[in-house]
N, C-alpha and C positions, 0 to 999 in steps of 0.2 A: 204817152201815146206811142213812143218808140217801142217800148217793151210790149205793149198790146199788139202792135202790128207784127213784131217778130214772133210773138206767140201764135198769131194766126198762120203764118207761113212756115214756121220752123219745122213742122211735122210733115209737110208735103213730100219731100224726098224720102223721109223715113218710112212713111206709110205706103207710098205708091211707087217707089223706084223699082221694086222687084216685079210688080205687075206690068209696069211700063216696059221693062226690059223683055219680059215674056211676050208681051203683045208685039214687040218688034222682032220676035223670033229667036231670042237668046235663050239658052237653056237655064233650067233651075239652078244647076251647079254654077254656071257663070254668074247668074244674078246673085246667088248667095256669096260667091267669092268677092264680087264688087262691094256688096254690103259689108262684108268682113273687112275689106280694105278701109272703108270709111270708118268703121269702128276702131281699127288699129291706129290710124292716124289721129283719131279724135283724142286718144289718150294723152298725147303731147300737145294737142292744139291749144287748149286753154292756157296751160302754163307758158307756152311760147308767146302767145299774144300778150299775156301779162308781163313777161320780160320785155317784149317789144314796147309795150306801153310805158314801162319805166324809162326807156331810152328816148322815145319820140313823143311821149304824152298820150294820155288816155284818149282824148278826142281824135287825134290823128290815127292812132291804132284802131279805134272804133270805126272811123271812116274807111280805113283800108279793109278791115274785116267785113264790113257791109258791102263794099265793092266786090270783094271776093265772093260773097254770098250771091250777089247778082250774077256774076260769072258762072258760079256753080249751078244756078238755075237755068241759065241760057245754054250751057254746053249740051245737055241732053236734047234740047230742042234742035239746035243747029247740027250736032253730030250725034245722031241716034245710033251710034256704033259702040262696040265694046270699049274702044279707046276713049270715046267721048264720055262714057259712063265712068270709066276708071279715073280719068282726070277730074271729072266732076266730083267723084267720091273723095278724092284726095283733097280737093278744095273745100268741099262741104265738111268733111271730117275734121279738117284742121281749122276751119274758120268759125263754124257755128257755135261751138263751145266758147270760143273767144268772144263772139258777139255777146253772148249772155254775160260772161264775166266782165267784159268791158262796160256794158250798160250798168251793171251793178257797181263797178268801180266809179264810174262817172256820177252815178246817183249818190254814192257815199261821199264824194267830194263836194256835193251841193248842199250838204247839211252839216251841222255841228256834230262832232264825234259821238256825243251822247245820243244822237238821233239816227245813227247809221242803221241799226237793226230795224228800227221802225220804218225808215225810208225804204229799205230793201223789202221788208214785209209788205209795205203799201204798194210798191210798184209790181210786186209779184202777183198781187190780185189781178192786175190788168193782164199780165202775161198768162195767167191761168185761164182767164176768160177768153183770151185770144186762142189758147190751145183748145178750148171747147168749141169755138166757132170754126176754126180753121179746117178741120177734117170734113165738116159738113159742107163748107164752101167748096173745098177742093173736090170732094166727092160729087157735088152737084155740077161743077165745071167738067169733070171727067165724063159724067153720065150724059149731060144735056148740052154742053157748050164746047165741043171740040176735042174731047179726050184729054189724055195726059199732057199734051202740049199746052192746052189752055191752062191747066193747073200749074205747070211749071212756069208758064208765061206770067200768070197771076203772081206767083211767088217772086219772080224777077222784078216785076213792076212794083210790088210792095216793098221789096228790099231797096229798090232805087228810091222810093219815097222815104224810106228810113235814112238813106244817105242824105237826102235833102234836109230832113228833120235834124239829123245829127250835126249838120253844118251850122244850124242855128243855136246849138247848145253853147251856153256861156262857158268859158274856160276858167273863170274865177273860182278858186277854191275857198270854202268857208273854213276858218280857223277856229 
């Protein structure tokens, strides 16, 4: 369920951030720069979250990354300025890849080692279905239910739901 929900909302900033920024009057060049910032920080995001998970535990790191994802969605709503988008891009860029890796790490801890590949493949089906549904939902929210703010708000609410779901994950590892 967690990976499915992340799949739904994962693409909202990726697909709509530039248009949202342009709607707010920011230039194409500035929107592209902010998008590039997110891409640059994403290069180190997943490895950093993985190293953090080694120190504090996968579940704790996952919860932190999900909370950062909530913040990353809220910032453009509250601060529709270039600074708000840049901070959001840094948070998003550094945490979203971590969310994906940490969910996979947690799933791999829940099964015997010989079933890890099967488990990751299985949960990836739900993620993929979420990614097919997400842009349709976000596009509908943008078009018919309040614009980009409603799509970003939807993302924040869904990531918060993921925080709640992640809190229920058992921390016991299968040997």
